[in-house]
C-alpha positions, -999 to +999 in steps of 0.1 A: +445-258+803+461-225+791+487-227+818+494-264+809+497-254+771+521-224+781+542-248+804+547-272+776+551-247+747+589-252+746+586-290+746+561-288+718+583-265+698+613-289+702+591-319+693+578-301+662+613-292+651+624-328+655+594-341+635+600-317+606+637-326+605+629-362+605+604-358+577+628-338+556+655-363+563+633-393+553+623-376+521+660-369+512+670-404+519+642-418+498+648-395+468+685-399+471+684-437+471+660-437+442+682-414+422+713-433+431+697-465+418+687-448+386+719-427+379+745-442+401+764-455+370+768-418+359+786-408+391+823-414+398+828-443+424+842-419+449+812-396+448+789-426+448+806-439+480+803-405+496+766-405+489+760-439+501+780-431+534+759-400+537+727-420+535+738-446+560+748-418+585+715-401+581+696-434+586+715-438+619+707-402+630+671-409+622+671-436+649+677-410+675+655-379+685+683-354+682+671-328+657+705-310+655+722-342+645+695-350+619+699-316+604+736-318+603+735-352+586+707-340+562+730-311+552+759-334+546+739-357+524+724-328+506+759-316+497+770-350+486+739-357+465+744-325+445+771-344+426+744-369+417+720-341+406+748-328+384+752-363+368+715-365+362+715-331+345+743-341+323+727-374+314+695-357+305+714-331+283+734-359+266+702-378+258+686-348+243+658-344+270+665-307+275+629-296+274+613-329+284+591-330+315+604-350+344+601-387+337+602-381+299+565-382+297+545-362+272+522-335+287+486-332+278+494-306+252+520-328+234+517-359+214+541-388+223+565-377+196+567-342+212+547-322+186+523-296+201+487-300+191+467-269+182+432-266+192+404-248+175+384-222+195+359-196+189+357-164+208+322-156+222+311-122+231+294-126+266+268-098+258+258-114+225+255-148+241+232-135+268+210-117+242+208-150+222+198-168+254+171-143+260+157-147+225+156-185+229+136-181+261+110-160+243 
């Protein structure tokens, strides 16, 4: 079994590399398509076309098992989608969401209008708490 594993180690390494490249490419396609749908109107038409072309080329590369081609197309789409990221950033700056969490949702520590809610707390001395516990037991 050990000899068999050693004999196929190179194949396994290439297969793993291909799977990782495919996973990364799939994630990039999904997020880019989602962002393009949401923010596509904020990007110049030439950039939008470049991004759409990059998505289609990467989808075609995903049909093959060529890790190098997938990586190259992933890099191309990453470069093209940076323009979309810039547009998303500008849109969030213009709408005043500078410090808002992703999705514009309020966090647990904030109310829906963005105010931070203070909580009351009491510091407890661990030694005093232990002695109080002991007195209760007696």
